[in-house]
C-alpha positions, 0 to 999 in steps of 0.5 A: 154205696148203699141203695134204698130198699123198696118196701111192699106194697109197690108195684115194681115188686110184682113185675117180672124182671128183664134178663141180662144181655150185655154184662156192663160195668154199671151192671157189675157196680150195681151187683156191688152196691146191692152186696153193700146194701144187703150187708148192711141191712142185715140180710142174706139175699136181695134181688134187683127189683128190691133196689128199683131195678128190673134186672135178673140179678141177685146176690146172696151170702148165707153164710152165718157163723162168725168163724166161717169166711163170707161166701158172696154170690153175684148171680146174673140171670139165675134159673133153677134147673132141677129141683128135689121132690123133698121139701123143707119149710123154712121161716123166711122174712124179706128186707121188703117186708120188714120185721114180717115172718112166715113158714114157706115150704119149698124144694130142699135142694135145687140145682141153679145155673147163672152168669157170674160178674165175669161173664162166665157160666156157673151151675151149683147144687144148693141146699138148706138156707142156701136153697131156700134164699135162692129160691126167694130171690129168684121169686123176686125176679118173677114179681113174686113175695114170699107172702104170696105163698101164705093164706089170703087172711096172713097175706093181707094182714102183713100187707096191712101192717106194711102199709101202715109202716110206709105211712109212719116213715113217710111222716117221719 
């Protein structure tokens, strides 16, 4: 089942998500629905707050090449345990802020720990687009959006565009 994606500005996108303490079938179903929603959007990452659930859960798949098999990752309670001093700048976008993009600088490499859908602890080093995406999605769990990294004027401009988009969609 595809879930509706919340658009900025929305107070739920600014809240800190609760840790997963019991990995239930409902949470596994939510993760599967989030993957389906993300692929349909289309996007490369989605956090539970973006579908209105304040739980520490993200999904991502940064494989873009058609000749490579998809690599969907479901992460419960993801956390960055180490980050490189080297930085990368990527043009980021967000499914909750459609059609708006901006350069964001983040650590180029991160070491991430999480619980998978079977309840097993996983740990992986990520770089490039994967590192950027996982940091972007974990930010969502802490109530932070990519536009929070921008200068106030640019952030306000994007927020005004989003308010206009929400008004237009409400009228349709």
